C-alpha positions as CSV (number, residue, x, y, z in Angstrom):
1,M,100.8,98.6,118.5
2,E,101.8,102.0,116.8
3,K,102.0,103.1,113.3
4,R,105.4,104.4,111.9
5,I,105.2,108.2,111.0
6,T,108.6,108.6,108.8
7,T,110.4,106.0,107.6
8,Q,114.0,107.2,107.4
9,F,116.2,104.3,107.3
10,T,116.2,100.7,107.0
11,L,118.8,98.5,109.6
12,V,120.0,95.3,108.6
13,H,121.0,93.1,111.8
14,F,122.6,89.8,111.8
15,T,122.1,87.1,114.6
16,G,125.5,85.6,114.5
17,D,124.1,82.7,115.1
18,P,123.5,80.5,111.7
19,S,121.1,77.8,113.8
20,L,118.8,80.3,115.1
21,S,115.0,80.1,113.6
22,Y,112.2,82.3,113.0
23,G,110.7,80.6,116.2
24,D,113.9,81.3,118.2
25,I,113.5,84.7,117.1
26,K,110.0,85.2,118.1
27,K,110.5,83.4,121.2
28,A,113.3,86.0,122.4
29,H,111.1,89.1,121.3
30,L,107.8,87.4,123.2
31,D,110.2,87.0,126.1
32,L,111.1,90.5,126.6
33,G,107.5,91.6,126.5
34,Q,107.5,92.4,122.8
35,P,103.5,91.3,121.4
36,E,104.9,90.1,118.7
37,I,108.8,90.1,116.8
38,G,110.3,93.4,116.6
39,F,112.3,93.0,113.2
40,H,109.8,93.6,110.2
41,F,111.6,91.2,108.3
42,I,113.7,88.1,108.8
43,I,115.8,86.2,106.1
44,D,116.8,82.6,107.4
45,S,119.6,80.5,106.8
46,E,118.1,79.2,103.4
47,G,117.4,82.9,102.3
48,Q,113.7,83.0,102.5
49,I,112.3,86.1,103.2
50,L,109.8,85.7,106.4
51,M,107.5,88.6,107.9
52,G,108.2,89.8,111.2
53,R,105.9,92.8,112.3
54,H,103.8,94.4,109.5
55,A,106.1,97.2,107.6
56,S,103.4,100.3,108.8
57,K,104.2,99.6,112.2
58,V,107.2,100.8,115.1
59,G,110.0,97.8,115.1
60,A,111.4,96.9,118.3
61,H,114.8,95.9,117.4
62,Y,117.0,99.2,117.6
63,P,115.7,101.7,120.1
64,E,117.5,104.6,119.1
65,F,116.1,104.1,115.3
66,D,112.8,101.6,116.2
67,E,110.2,104.9,115.1
68,T,111.8,105.7,112.1
69,S,112.9,102.4,110.4
70,L,112.5,99.3,109.2
71,G,114.2,96.1,110.6
72,I,115.8,93.2,108.8
73,C,117.1,90.3,110.7
74,I,119.8,88.1,108.7
75,V,120.1,84.6,110.3
76,G,124.1,84.4,110.6
77,S,126.8,87.0,110.6
78,R,127.9,89.3,107.7
79,N,131.2,87.4,106.8
80,E,129.3,84.0,106.3
81,M,126.3,85.0,104.6
82,E,124.8,82.3,101.9
83,D,124.4,83.7,98.3
84,S,121.1,83.0,98.4
85,Q,120.5,85.5,101.7
86,S,122.7,87.9,99.7
87,I,120.4,87.8,97.0
88,A,117.3,88.0,99.3
89,L,118.8,90.6,101.0
90,T,119.1,92.4,98.0
91,L,115.9,92.2,96.6
92,L,114.4,92.9,100.0
93,L,116.1,95.9,99.7
94,E,115.0,97.0,96.4
95,K,111.2,96.4,97.1
96,L,111.7,98.5,100.2
97,K,113.0,101.2,98.4
98,S,109.9,101.3,96.5
99,D,107.3,100.6,98.9
100,F,109.0,103.4,100.9
101,P,110.7,106.0,98.7
102,E,111.6,108.3,101.7
103,V,114.2,105.9,103.0
104,E,117.6,108.0,103.0
105,T,120.2,104.9,104.0
106,V,120.5,101.4,105.1
107,K,122.5,101.1,108.0
108,Y,124.1,97.3,109.1
109,I,124.3,96.6,112.6
110,Y,126.7,94.2,113.3
111,N,126.7,93.0,117.1
112,E,124.3,90.4,117.8
113,S,120.8,90.7,118.1
């Protein structure tokens, strides 16, 4: 897998379905021919931060920005996020900003992943 050269964005995706599991997301990405999950991080319905693709690698979550972004997938919808998910997202974004100070912005993708 290719190493990402630059990191300009963090993209936050929402599955739209709160019943999805890490395994469901992994299976969907493998079924699409990916060698592993295309997101770098997944925040499950309980607010646990789970690892996907290594943060140094090019993602496979949004073709237009894969080579320049980190991908976070939140299980569920933006309007129905659990407090634990919101806290986890905030903490993860703070950590990523520290680890990748070149990140310019966070973008939210509201269509289902």
